[in-house]
C-alpha positions, 0 to 999 in steps of 0.5 A: 445594468451592465455593472450587474452583469459584470458582478454576476460574472465575477460571482460565477467565476468565484464559485467555479474556482473556489477551494474545496472544504477544509474538512474534505482535504485535511488529513487526521482532523482533531487528532488530540487524545488519539491512543494506539493500542499495543496490539496495533503497535506490535502488528506483524504481517502473517505469511500467506500462500504464494509468499516467497521466504528467504530462510538462512540457517547458521551456527558456530559449526558452519558445516553442520548448518549447511544441509539446512540451506538451499542454494542455486546450482552453481555453474562451472567456474562460478565462485562460491560467493556468487551463488545465491540462496533459494527462496521457499514458495508457500504453496496453496496449502500453506506449506514449504518443503524444508531441507531435512525437516520436510513439509512444514506448515507456515501460513498463518504464522509471522516470521518471528513465530516461524523463526522460533518454530524452526529454531526448536526443530533444528536444535535437534540436529545442531547446537544453537542454530541462528535463523533469519527469515525475510519475505522477499515479495512484500510489496504494496500497490498504490493506484488512482489519484496519487502523484506517482502510482505504482508498486513499491517493495517494502524491505522491512515488512512493516508499512502504514497506509500513510507511508505507502501513500507517501511513497506514491507522492501523496494524493492529488488535490482531486483525490477523495480522502474520505473514501480510499479503498484498501484491497486485501487478499487474506485466507483465500478471500478478497476484502474491500475496505473503505478508509477515511484519511480525514478521520483520526480513528485511522490511527487505531484502525486494524488496517493502519498497517498494511499486509503484503500485496495490499492495493490502495486505490484513491478515487477521483472526486466529482470535480475530476470526474466532470473535468475528465468527461468534458475533456478537450471541450472545456475551451469550447464551453468557456468560449460559448459561455463568454459569448452568451454573457456578452449577448445577455449584457447587450440585450440588457443595455 
């Protein structure tokens, strides 16, 4: 009988410490044959209200391009090389106030589309203008069951959900891979999208590439939630369980 109790105890310990199912842990299962369409591959984020744009206009005739650039008012004695360009804040209506041209609708366009639009407008004033545009506020936030939660800047304005999770050090073992939440604000509305990292269809999802200010939240699984609920009492419960098993073995001898 004592041997039976010992075997039962081992079985209970095995069940408590056994690994999770492979299907709940492994990313991108059965990815053979997955194709990514051209629309997804050419994804570009669209400018939104609240974005900060750095726009630089240059040309062969540098003096002619100067009125189309804004710079901080230099302090007395400050070298010209140390004067920083100003960013353009996209207002609630989706506009910026651009030098010479005036109010300009930019929300809903990509930086490439805005580049072409400005090139056409400025060409009426200077010859062969060169336009460079960059979003200075492109960042994503990763929270929850990841190794390094935080907000990460994306200088190239192009990042996938996989790359964002990689920046955060990957999911911890207790993070839910089948129910990762993406929070996105678009056109004045907040969207909540559940993403399954174990599903191969992720690669063809419209949410594979992230937009500026996206938030990713990784929910803890039941094991982690239960462990958090038990907290500091875990040692006490284990001790009590050990005592109960010992008593049972004594009575059954």
